[in-house]
C-alpha positions in Angstrom: 151.4 62.3 133.8 152.0 65.9 132.9 151.1 65.2 129.2 147.9 63.5 130.3 146.8 66.4 132.4 147.7 68.8 129.5 145.5 66.8 127.1 142.6 67.0 129.5 143.0 70.8 129.8 143.1 71.3 126.0 140.0 69.1 125.5 138.1 71.1 128.1 139.0 74.4 126.4 137.8 73.1 123.0 134.5 72.0 124.6 133.9 75.4 126.1 134.6 77.1 122.8 132.1 74.8 121.0 129.3 75.5 123.5 129.9 79.2 123.1 129.4 79.0 119.3 126.2 77.0 119.6 124.8 79.6 122.0 125.4 82.3 119.5 123.4 80.5 116.8 120.5 80.0 119.3 120.3 83.7 120.0 120.4 84.9 116.4 118.0 87.9 116.0 115.1 86.9 113.7 114.2 89.1 110.7 112.0 92.1 111.3 108.3 91.3 111.2 107.5 93.7 108.4 110.0 91.8 106.1 107.9 88.6 106.5 104.6 90.2 105.5 104.9 91.3 101.8 102.1 89.0 100.6 99.6 90.1 103.2 100.5 93.8 102.8 100.4 93.6 99.0 96.9 92.1 98.5 95.2 95.5 98.5 91.5 95.8 98.0 89.5 93.7 95.4 86.0 94.2 94.1 84.6 91.1 92.4 81.0 90.3 91.4 79.3 87.7 93.6 76.0 87.1 91.8 74.0 88.0 94.9 72.4 91.2 96.1 72.4 94.6 94.5 75.4 95.4 92.3 75.5 99.1 93.5 75.5 98.1 97.1 78.4 95.6 96.5 80.4 98.2 94.7 79.9 100.9 97.3 80.7 98.4 100.1 84.2 98.0 98.7 85.0 101.3 97.1 82.6 103.8 98.6 83.6 104.4 102.1 80.7 106.5 103.4 79.2 107.4 100.0 78.1 106.5 96.5 80.8 105.8 93.9 78.4 104.8 91.1 77.9 107.4 88.3 75.1 105.8 86.3 72.4 107.3 84.0 69.5 105.8 85.9 67.8 109.2 86.5 67.5 109.8 82.7 66.4 106.2 82.0 64.4 104.9 84.9 62.5 102.4 82.8 65.6 100.4 82.3 66.4 100.4 86.0 70.0 100.1 87.3 72.7 100.3 84.6 75.2 98.0 86.3 74.1 94.4 87.0 75.7 91.1 87.9 75.6 88.3 85.3 77.3 84.9 85.0 80.0 84.7 82.4 80.8 81.3 80.9 84.3 82.3 79.7 85.5 83.2 83.2 83.1 80.7 84.8 82.2 83.4 87.4 79.8 86.3 88.0 80.9 89.6 86.5 79.6 93.2 86.4 77.7 94.2 83.2 77.8 98.0 82.5 74.9 99.0 80.2 74.7 102.2 78.1 72.0 103.3 75.6 72.4 105.8 72.9 69.1 107.3 74.1 67.9 108.4 76.6 71.1 107.9 78.7 73.1 111.0 79.5 75.6 112.1 82.1 73.5 111.7 85.3 70.8 114.0 84.0 73.1 116.7 82.6 75.6 117.2 79.7 73.5 116.1 76.8 76.6 115.9 74.5 77.9 112.9 76.5 76.9 110.0 78.7 78.4 108.1 81.5 78.2 104.8 83.4 81.2 104.5 85.6 82.5 103.5 89.1 85.3 105.2 90.9 87.0 105.9 94.2 86.7 109.5 95.6 87.3 111.8 98.5 85.2 109.8 100.9 86.7 106.4 100.0 89.2 104.8 102.4 92.7 106.3 102.2 94.1 103.0 100.9 92.1 103.6 97.7 93.3 107.1 97.0 96.8 107.9 95.6 98.9 110.6 97.2 102.0 112.5 96.0 105.0 110.2 95.5 103.0 107.1 96.2 103.2 104.0 93.9 99.9 102.2 93.3 99.1 99.1 91.3 95.7 98.8 89.6 94.4 95.6 87.9 91.1 94.5 86.4 89.5 92.5 83.7 87.1 93.7 81.0 85.4 92.5 77.8 84.0 94.4 74.8 81.2 92.8 72.8 82.2 91.4 69.4 80.2 94.1 67.7 81.3 97.0 69.9 81.2 100.4 68.1 83.1 103.5 69.2 82.6 106.9 67.6 85.3 109.1 66.1 85.1 111.1 69.4 85.9 109.4 72.7 84.7 106.2 74.4 86.6 106.1 77.7 86.8 102.7 79.4 89.3 103.7 82.1 90.6 106.9 83.6 93.1 108.0 86.3 91.9 111.4 87.5 92.8 113.9 90.2 90.1 114.2 92.9 90.7 118.0 93.2 92.9 120.8 92.0 93.5 120.8 88.2 91.0 117.9 87.7 89.0 118.6 84.6 91.0 116.2 82.4 92.2 112.7 83.2 95.9 112.0 83.6 95.7 108.5 82.0 92.9 107.3 79.7 92.1 104.1 77.8 89.7 105.1 75.1 88.2 103.3 72.1 87.9 105.3 68.9 86.6 104.7 65.4 89.2 104.8 62.7 88.6 104.3 59.0 91.4 101.8 58.6 90.2 99.8 61.7 89.0 100.8 65.2 91.7 101.4 67.8 92.3 101.5 71.5 94.4 104.5 72.6 96.5 105.0 75.7 96.5 108.8 76.4 98.5 110.8 78.9 97.6 114.4 79.8 100.1 116.4 81.9 99.5 119.4 84.2 99.8 121.6 81.1 96.6 120.1 79.6 98.3 118.7 76.5 96.9 115.2 75.6 99.5 112.8 74.1 98.7 109.4 72.6 101.3 107.1 74.0 100.2 103.9 72.4 97.6 102.5 69.9 96.3 99.0 69.7 93.9 97.4 67.2 90.5 97.2 68.8 89.9 93.9 66.9 92.2 92.2 69.5 89.7 93.2 72.2 86.3 92.6 70.7 84.6 89.5 72.1 87.6 88.7 74.4 88.3 89.1 78.0 91.5 90.9 78.7 93.4 91.5 82.0 95.0 94.9 82.6 97.8 95.6 85.1 98.8 99.2 85.7 101.5 100.6 88.0 101.8 104.3 88.6 104.2 106.4 90.6 102.3 109.6 91.2 104.8 112.4 90.9 105.7 115.3 88.7 108.5 113.2 87.3 106.6 109.9 87.8 106.6 106.5 86.1 103.9 104.5 84.4 103.8 100.8 83.5 100.9 99.0 81.8 100.3 95.5 80.5 97.2 94.1 78.7 96.9 90.4 78.2 94.2 88.6 76.3 93.0 85.8 78.6 91.9 83.1 76.2 95.4 82.7 74.6 97.7 84.8 76.7 98.5 87.2 73.9 100.1 90.4 75.1 98.3 93.3 73.5 100.4 96.0 75.3 103.5 96.0 77.5 104.9 99.5 78.0 106.9 101.5 80.5 107.2 105.2 80.6 109.5 107.2 82.8 109.8 110.9 83.7 106.1 111.4 83.0 104.1 114.2 84.6 101.6 112.2 86.7 100.6 114.9 89.2 98.4 118.0 89.0 98.6 121.5 90.5 96.4 121.7 93.7 95.7 118.0 93.9 95.5 116.2 97.2 94.9 112.7 95.8 94.1 110.8 92.6 91.7 108.0 91.8 90.8 105.4 89.2 87.5 105.2 87.2 86.2 102.3 85.2 83.1 101.9 82.9 81.7 103.7 79.8 82.1 107.4 79.3 81.4 108.4 75.7 80.6 111.4 73.5 77.2 111.8 71.9 78.4 114.3 69.2 78.0 111.5 66.6 75.3 109.3 67.9 74.8 107.7 64.5 78.1 106.0 64.9 77.1 104.4 68.2 74.8 101.6 69.4 73.5 100.4 72.8 76.4 98.6 74.5 77.2 96.3 77.3 80.8 96.2 78.6 81.7 93.6 81.2 84.2 94.2 84.0 85.4 92.2 87.0 88.2 91.8 89.6 89.1 95.4 90.2 92.1 95.5 92.5 93.9 98.5 94.1 97.1 97.9 95.9 99.3 100.6 97.4 103.0 99.6 97.0 
C-alpha cells in the first residue's frame, strides 16, 4: 500500500510540473511591434505617372509639400506649353513622364542663357521624409530612358543630382551626367566633396543606355565620412551597367541642414551645335528613408 501511495504522489508531482511548463509557453512575450513592420516602414514615397490630369500637379502632390518642385523652361518657351507631360510607354506598358528640352529658346527658367534646365526635385518645403539629414541613410530609385539618337555635348548634361538644400550648395554632391567623347559618348558618375573638387568615380558607355529603359538604385549615408552605393540595370535583358560601392566618402556640406535629389535634364549651352531637341523619359521615383 505504501508503494501505491508513493506512485500516486510522484505522478501528481509530474503533472504539476508539466502544467507549469505549458503556462510559460502561453505567456511568452511577443516580438516588439516595430520589428514586425519593416515592409510598411520601408515603402517610402513613390511618384509614378498615371496618365490622367496635369503632370505638374501630380508631381507637386507627391514631392512638393506646400510648393512647386518643377523647374521647367516654360516661361522662355510658352508656345510649347508644359515641358513635362505624361505619355504611354509600350516597353513598360504603363504611363511615364516625358521631360522635353529644346536647344532654343529653352533656358534656365528665364535666366542663365549659357545653360537650360527641366528638372524636378524635393526642397525645403517638401515633407521631412523626402529630405535627407546628417547621418541619415536614404535609398533613391527610379527608371529612365534616353532616346536612341540622344546627343550630349562635351560640356555637361546632368540627368540626376544629389544637392544640399542650403549651406555650401552651389555644386551637386553626386551627379549622373552624359558627355560627348570622341571614342564614344559616356555616362559619368561624379562626386564632389565639401572642398569643391569634382572626381569622376565611374564611367559607362552611353551606348548601353540609348533606346533602353534602365532602373537605378542608389543608397546614400549622408555624412562627412559617408557611404554610397549605386546599381544601374538595363530592364530589357537585366544587364548590370554599374554596380559600385564607395566608403569613407565626403557626403555632407558645410552649413547644410538637409539634402535632396533632382531628376531631369540640366545641360550646358556653350556648344549648342553639339545638341539637339531631346525627350528623356522617367518614371517610378522612390525615396525611402532607412
